[in-house]
PAKE-929371 format. One record per residue: residue number from 1; x, y, z of N, C-alpha, C in turn. Coordinates in steps of 0.2 Angstrom, whole numbers, plus 5000, padded with zeros to 4 digits. Example, Ala and Ser with C-alpha at 12.3 -4.5 7.8 and 13.67 -1.06 7.14 Angstrom:
REM PAKE-929371
1_5066_4972_5039_5062_4978_5039_5066_4984_5039 .
2_5064_4989_5035_5068_4995_5036_5064_5000_5039 .
END
This chain:
REM PAKE-929371
1_4749_5172_5678_4742_5175_5677_4737_5170_5679 .
2_4737_5164_5676_4732_5158_5677_4732_5157_5685 .
3_4737_5157_5688_4737_5155_5695_4733_5160_5699 .
4_4734_5167_5697_4731_5172_5701_4723_5172_5700 .
5_4721_5170_5693_4714_5170_5692_4711_5164_5696 .
6_4715_5158_5696_4712_5152_5700_4711_5154_5707 .
7_4716_5157_5710_4716_5159_5717_4710_5164_5718 .
8_4710_5169_5714_4704_5173_5715_4697_5170_5715 .
9_4696_5165_5710_4690_5162_5709_4689_5157_5716 .
10_4694_5154_5718_4694_5150_5724_4692_5154_5730 .
11_4696_5159_5731_4695_5163_5737_4688_5166_5737 .
12_4685_5169_5731_4679_5172_5731_4673_5166_5732 .
13_4675_5160_5730_4670_5155_5731_4670_5153_5739 .
14_4676_5153_5742_4676_5152_5749_4672_5157_5753 .
15_4673_5163_5751_4670_5169_5754_4662_5169_5753 .
16_4660_5167_5747_4653_5167_5745_4649_5162_5749 .
17_4652_5156_5749_4649_5150_5752_4650_5149_5759 .
18_4656_5152_5762_4657_5150_5769_4660_5144_5770 .
19_4662_5140_5764_4665_5133_5765_4672_5134_5764 .
20_4676_5131_5768_4683_5132_5768_4686_5125_5771 .
21_4692_5124_5769_4695_5118_5772_4699_5119_5778 .
22_4700_5115_5783_4703_5116_5789_4711_5117_5788 .
23_4713_5115_5782_4720_5116_5781_4722_5124_5780 .
24_4717_5128_5779_4718_5135_5778_4719_5138_5785 .
25_4716_5135_5790_4716_5138_5797_4721_5134_5802 .
26_4724_5129_5799_4728_5125_5804_4735_5128_5804 .
27_4738_5128_5810_4744_5131_5811_4748_5127_5817 .
28_4754_5127_5816_4759_5124_5821_4763_5129_5825 .
29_4763_5129_5831_4766_5134_5835_4772_5130_5838 .
30_4778_5133_5837_4784_5131_5839_4787_5136_5844 .
31_4789_5133_5850_4793_5138_5855_4800_5139_5853 .
32_4802_5145_5853_4809_5147_5851_4812_5151_5857 .
33_4817_5148_5859_4821_5151_5865_4823_5158_5864 .
34_4822_5163_5868_4825_5170_5868_4832_5170_5870 .
35_4837_5172_5866_4844_5172_5868_4845_5176_5874 .
36_4850_5174_5878_4852_5179_5884_4847_5178_5890 .
37_4842_5173_5890_4838_5172_5896_4838_5165_5898 .
38_4835_5164_5904_4835_5157_5907_4831_5152_5903 .
39_4834_5146_5902_4830_5141_5898_4824_5138_5902 .
40_4824_5138_5909_4819_5135_5913_4813_5139_5914 .
41_4813_5145_5912_4807_5149_5912_4803_5149_5906 .
42_4796_5148_5907_4792_5148_5901_4791_5155_5898 .
43_4792_5160_5901_4791_5167_5898_4797_5168_5894 .
44_4802_5164_5894_4808_5166_5890_4808_5162_5883 .
45_4802_5161_5881_4801_5158_5874_4796_5162_5870 .
46_4798_5162_5864_4793_5165_5859_4790_5160_5855 .
47_4783_5161_5854_4779_5157_5850_4780_5158_5843 .
48_4782_5154_5838_4782_5155_5831_4777_5151_5828 .
49_4772_5154_5824_4767_5151_5821_4768_5150_5814 .
50_4767_5143_5812_4769_5142_5805_4762_5139_5802 .
51_4760_5143_5797_4754_5141_5793_4755_5140_5786 .
52_4750_5137_5782_4751_5136_5775_4751_5143_5771 .
53_4755_5143_5765_4755_5149_5761_4748_5151_5759 .
54_4744_5147_5757_4737_5148_5754_4733_5151_5760 .
55_4734_5148_5766_4731_5151_5772_4733_5158_5774 .
56_4739_5160_5773_4741_5166_5774_4739_5171_5769 .
57_4738_5169_5763_4736_5173_5757_4728_5174_5759 .
58_4725_5169_5760_4717_5170_5762_4716_5174_5768 .
59_4720_5173_5773_4719_5177_5779_4721_5185_5777 .
60_4726_5186_5773_4727_5193_5771_4722_5196_5767 .
61_4719_5192_5762_4714_5195_5758_4707_5196_5762 .
62_4706_5191_5767_4700_5192_5771_4701_5198_5776 .
63_4707_5199_5779_4708_5205_5783_4707_5212_5779 .
64_4710_5212_5773_4710_5218_5769_4702_5219_5767 .
65_4699_5214_5765_4692_5215_5763_4688_5218_5769 .
66_4689_5215_5775_4685_5217_5781_4687_5224_5783 .
67_4693_5226_5783_4696_5232_5785_4693_5238_5780 .
68_4693_5236_5773_4690_5241_5769_4682_5242_5770 .
69_4679_5236_5771_4672_5236_5772_4670_5241_5779 .
70_4674_5240_5784_4673_5244_5790_4674_5251_5789 .
71_4680_5253_5785_4681_5260_5784_4676_5263_5780 .
72_4673_5259_5775_4668_5262_5770_4662_5263_5774 .
73_4660_5258_5778_4653_5259_5782_4654_5264_5787 .
74_4660_5265_5790_4661_5270_5795_4660_5277_5792 .
75_4663_5278_5786_4662_5284_5783_4655_5285_5781 .
76_4651_5280_5779_4644_5281_5777_4640_5283_5783 .
77_4641_5280_5789_4637_5281_5795_4639_5288_5797 .
78_4645_5290_5797_4647_5297_5799_4643_5302_5795 .
79_4642_5301_5788_4639_5306_5784_4631_5306_5786 .
80_4628_5300_5788_4621_5300_5790_4620_5304_5796 .
81_4624_5303_5801_4624_5307_5807_4625_5314_5806 .
END
């Protein structure tokens, strides 16, 4: 429970101030070979993106808040029109 409250305060602070660390946005992309295809073709690889766990949680939270905001404002605009 304490971790949840800490993360909630941290993420709210980041959203309110617009300050965030680069480690939340940093990702590593690894090419993974698709089985059953030719190794020498660049299109036969899949890019796997590895990010930090906190970065994924923050991204999910931000996506959820933005989606909710857009849906609510779209509904409000449609009532006005």
